[in-house]
N, C-alpha and C positions, 0 to 999 in steps of 0.2 A: 369365704365366697368370692371375694375380689381377687384372690391369689389365682383361682382357676382361670380367669380371663385373660386372654393373649392380648398383647398391644395391638390397637387398631380395631378391636372386637367393641361393639356397642355395649355401653353399661345400662344400668336401669333407669338412670335420668335422661338417656338419650345421646349423651356424649360419647366420645371414644377415648379410650385409654391410650395415651402416648401421642395423640394427634392435637394440634392446636386448632381451636374452633373460633378464629377470626376474632382474637382478642379476648375471649372468655378462657380463663384458665381451666383445662381439664384436670381431672383428679389423678395426678401422678406423683408417686412418692418422690421425696427429694433426691434421691440417689440414682434415679432412672433417667436417662437421656431422651429428649423429645426429637432428636434429629433420626431421620431415616435415609438409609443409603440409596434409596430409589429416588427420594426427592434431590439429593445431592447430585446423582447421576443425571437426572433429568435437566438440572440447572446447568451443569457443566455442557451436556449435549446441545442445550439451547444457545448457550453463550460461548460456545468453543472458538469461533472465529474471533470475536471480540476480545477474549481472553488470551489467545495465541498473538493478537495483533499487539496488544498493549505489553505482553511479556517480551516480545520480539524488539519493541522499540525500548524499553528499559534495558534489556540485554545489549542491544546496540550502543545505548548511551554509556553503560558500564564498561563495555569493551573498548570504546573510543577513549574513555578517559584513562583506562589502564595502558592502552597503546600509546597514549601521548606521554605518558611518564617514563615508557621503554625507550623514548629517543630513537626510533627506528630509522634506518636509512631510506632514502628516496625510492630505491627499488623495492624495499619491502612494503612500503606504504602503497606503491602501485600494485603490487601483488594483492594486498589486503583490500584496496579499493576496486578490483576487477569485477567481483560478483555484483556489487552494487551497481556499478557503472553498467555492466552488461543487463541488469534487470532494468535500469532507466531507459536504456536505449531500446529495449525491447517494448517497454511501454510506450514510448514515443512513436515506435514503429507501428503499433497497433491502434492506436487512438483514432487516426482519420479513418481507417477502412471500417471499424466498428461503429463509428458514428454514422458513416454513410450507409452502411449496410442496415443499421437499425432505422433509419430513416425510410430507405426503399422497402424494407419488411413491413414497416407501419404502414406506408401508402399502399402497398401491395394488398394488405389485409382488410383495407377499406373498400366500400362498395364505389365502383368508378363514378357512379352519380353523385355520392356523399363526397368523394375525393376533389372532384372538379378543380376549380381555380385554387383553392386553399393548397392542395397538395403540389401542384406545379410551382406555386409560389414559395413553398417552403423548400423545395428541391433546389429551385432557382436562387432563393436567399442563401442557401447553404453553399451552392456552388461559386456564387459571386464573393461571399465573404472569405471563402477559402483562398480564391483566386487573388483577391485585394492583399489578403494577409500574407500570401507568399510572394507577391509582388512587392510588397512594402518591405518585407524581411530581406529579399534579395538586394533592392535598391539600397537600404540602410547598411547593409553589410558591405556592399561594394564602396559606399561613400564613407562610411566611418572606418573601415577596415579593423574591426576589433583584433587585438593581439599584435598589430604592428606597432613596433615601438619607435620608429623613426621619427614621429611627430610630436614625441614628449619634450616637455621642456627639461633643459639639462642633460639630454641625451648625448653620450660620448660615442663617436664612432670607433668601432672596433675593428679588428682584423675581418677579412670576409667571413662569411657566415659558415662556409664549409669547414673552417678550422675550429669553430666553436660548437659545432655539434655534438652532443652527447654520444658516447659510444651506445650502439644498439646491441643488446645482448641477445641470444637465442630465445629466452623466455619471453622477451618483449615482441620477437617477431611472431612466437606462436600465440601470444595473446592477442595480437593484432589480427589473427585469423578470425578471432570471434567479435571483434570489436566493430 
């Protein structure tokens, strides 16, 4: 009689054949699998972004370790680094407008009476901290001059900078259009 019942159909004791009942073992023959493709598909659909992110990180680490052993030239490394550099620059470019727009949209969705001083203070705080951060970054950049090697200990003066510049290839010029 039990052979006529399909998996997932209720049995006489109230349990379902082939389904787990929260820690209670359901009467399933030893050779029968309890996995259902629908559950796996639902799990993958729910966690797709997390799984793709983790697999992308692992793939990137593996590719980085493999590329290190290849001993690529500087030009090849620049070409491999271009998509990542482009992504980071695009993310940096979009952060400030997204934060500002989310603040404005949040303030606009509130009732003007409820917004009152709190909304004005939030926008003022955001504007002031952005202004202070920008001014501090420009000031420190002009003061410290990162990348300038003339102030290093043991620096040896070389020929004029124009003779030591690396030659620029056509691909570098093309990639600079997007940077």
